[in-house]
VMD Tcl script that draws the C-alpha trace (Angstrom):
set ca {
  {23.26 60.68 27.05}
  {21.20 63.02 24.86}
  {20.01 60.06 22.76}
  {18.65 58.46 25.90}
  {16.89 61.67 26.92}
  {15.41 62.09 23.43}
  {14.21 58.47 23.40}
  {12.55 59.04 26.79}
  {10.91 62.26 25.53}
  {9.55 60.42 22.48}
  {8.16 57.62 24.63}
  {6.58 60.12 27.05}
  {4.98 62.16 24.24}
  {3.51 59.05 22.63}
  {2.21 57.79 25.95}
  {0.52 61.11 26.80}
  {-1.14 61.28 23.37}
  {-2.55 57.75 23.49}
  {-3.02 56.92 27.17}
  {-2.47 60.06 29.23}
  {-6.10 60.52 30.24}
  {-7.14 63.09 27.63}
  {-7.09 60.76 24.65}
  {-10.06 60.12 22.39}
  {-10.95 57.10 20.25}
  {-10.24 58.12 16.65}
  {-11.09 56.24 13.45}
  {-9.06 56.99 10.32}
  {-10.02 55.79 6.85}
  {-8.10 56.09 3.57}
  {-9.76 58.24 0.88}
  {-10.63 55.14 -1.16}
  {-12.15 53.45 1.90}
  {-9.79 50.48 1.52}
  {-8.19 50.75 4.96}
  {-9.75 51.77 8.27}
  {-7.86 51.84 11.55}
  {-8.73 52.77 15.11}
  {-6.27 54.64 17.28}
  {-6.20 56.97 20.24}
  {-5.02 60.56 20.26}
  {-5.85 64.11 21.22}
  {-8.89 65.57 19.51}
  {-9.77 69.24 19.78}
  {-12.64 71.30 18.46}
  {-13.26 74.89 19.46}
  {-14.74 78.00 17.89}
  {-12.12 80.68 18.28}
  {-9.63 81.77 15.65}
  {-7.97 85.02 14.71}
  {-8.32 87.21 11.65}
  {-5.40 88.73 9.73}
  {-5.31 91.68 12.15}
  {-5.07 89.38 15.19}
  {-8.63 89.94 16.35}
  {-10.51 86.94 17.77}
  {-13.29 85.61 15.56}
  {-15.89 82.86 15.94}
  {-14.56 80.23 13.55}
  {-14.41 76.46 13.87}
  {-10.96 74.98 14.56}
  {-10.71 71.16 14.59}
  {-7.55 69.08 14.84}
  {-6.15 65.81 16.13}
  {-2.70 64.81 17.32}
  {-1.77 61.16 16.73}
  {1.21 58.83 17.08}
  {2.70 57.99 13.68}
  {4.18 54.68 14.87}
  {0.76 53.46 16.04}
  {-0.74 54.28 12.64}
  {1.98 52.30 10.87}
  {1.64 49.37 13.28}
  {-2.13 49.36 12.62}
  {-1.47 49.03 8.87}
  {-2.03 52.59 7.65}
  {0.26 53.94 4.95}
  {1.38 57.27 6.40}
  {4.21 58.36 4.09}
  {4.46 58.64 0.33}
  {7.31 57.45 -1.92}
  {9.32 60.58 -1.03}
  {9.09 59.77 2.67}
  {6.75 62.67 3.43}
  {3.66 62.38 5.62}
  {0.76 62.08 3.19}
  {-2.63 61.91 4.88}
  {-4.53 64.61 2.98}
  {-8.18 63.72 2.34}
  {-8.14 60.79 4.77}
  {-11.39 60.59 6.73}
  {-11.45 60.97 10.50}
  {-14.23 60.27 12.99}
  {-14.34 60.84 16.71}
  {-17.03 61.70 19.28}
  {-17.48 65.27 20.48}
  {-18.11 66.31 24.10}
  {-21.76 65.19 23.83}
  {-20.76 61.72 22.58}
  {-21.97 62.46 19.05}
  {-19.72 60.88 16.43}
  {-18.46 63.58 14.04}
  {-16.87 63.06 10.62}
  {-14.01 65.15 9.26}
  {-11.50 65.17 6.42}
  {-7.80 65.86 6.85}
  {-6.97 69.21 5.19}
  {-3.42 69.77 6.50}
  {-0.75 67.76 8.29}
  {1.91 69.10 10.60}
  {4.28 66.24 11.50}
  {6.61 66.56 14.46}
  {9.47 64.39 13.28}
  {11.35 64.85 16.54}
  {8.66 63.19 18.66}
  {6.93 61.09 16.00}
  {3.56 62.80 16.33}
  {1.32 64.23 13.60}
  {-1.10 67.11 14.03}
  {-3.87 66.96 11.42}
  {-6.01 70.01 10.71}
  {-9.53 68.80 9.94}
  {-12.40 70.13 7.87}
  {-16.08 69.17 7.87}
  {-17.02 66.06 5.95}
  {-20.51 65.00 4.91}
  {-20.93 61.43 3.77}
  {-24.55 62.08 2.74}
}
mol new
graphics top color blue
foreach p $ca { graphics top sphere $p radius 0.5 }
foreach p [lrange $ca 0 end-1] q [lrange $ca 1 end] { graphics top cylinder $p $q radius 0.2 }
display resetview
């Protein structure tokens, strides 16, 4: 029974990330530019963080949450030879709330290997 519940939770999580109404069109490109895929996922950018004392500070925080299975199906190599998620320095683009396409680079990955989702912490990227 628990396997059935877990399978349903995985399916629900993936559905909400890619077609739950809050998804964004996201483009991901390998660091060498050899592979580019389009997917849908959650994309968040806000300007509040916390310092080491727990005080709020004005600091950019940008991240996406994407479905690993959709990346693999689209042809993106997600894991390295050790089986670990390896997306550092991949390039990410998605539109902000004004519709302006913004470019980022993946600085950290936080995979959820229970649900099959990956949170990627993004940094600014300038292609110029």
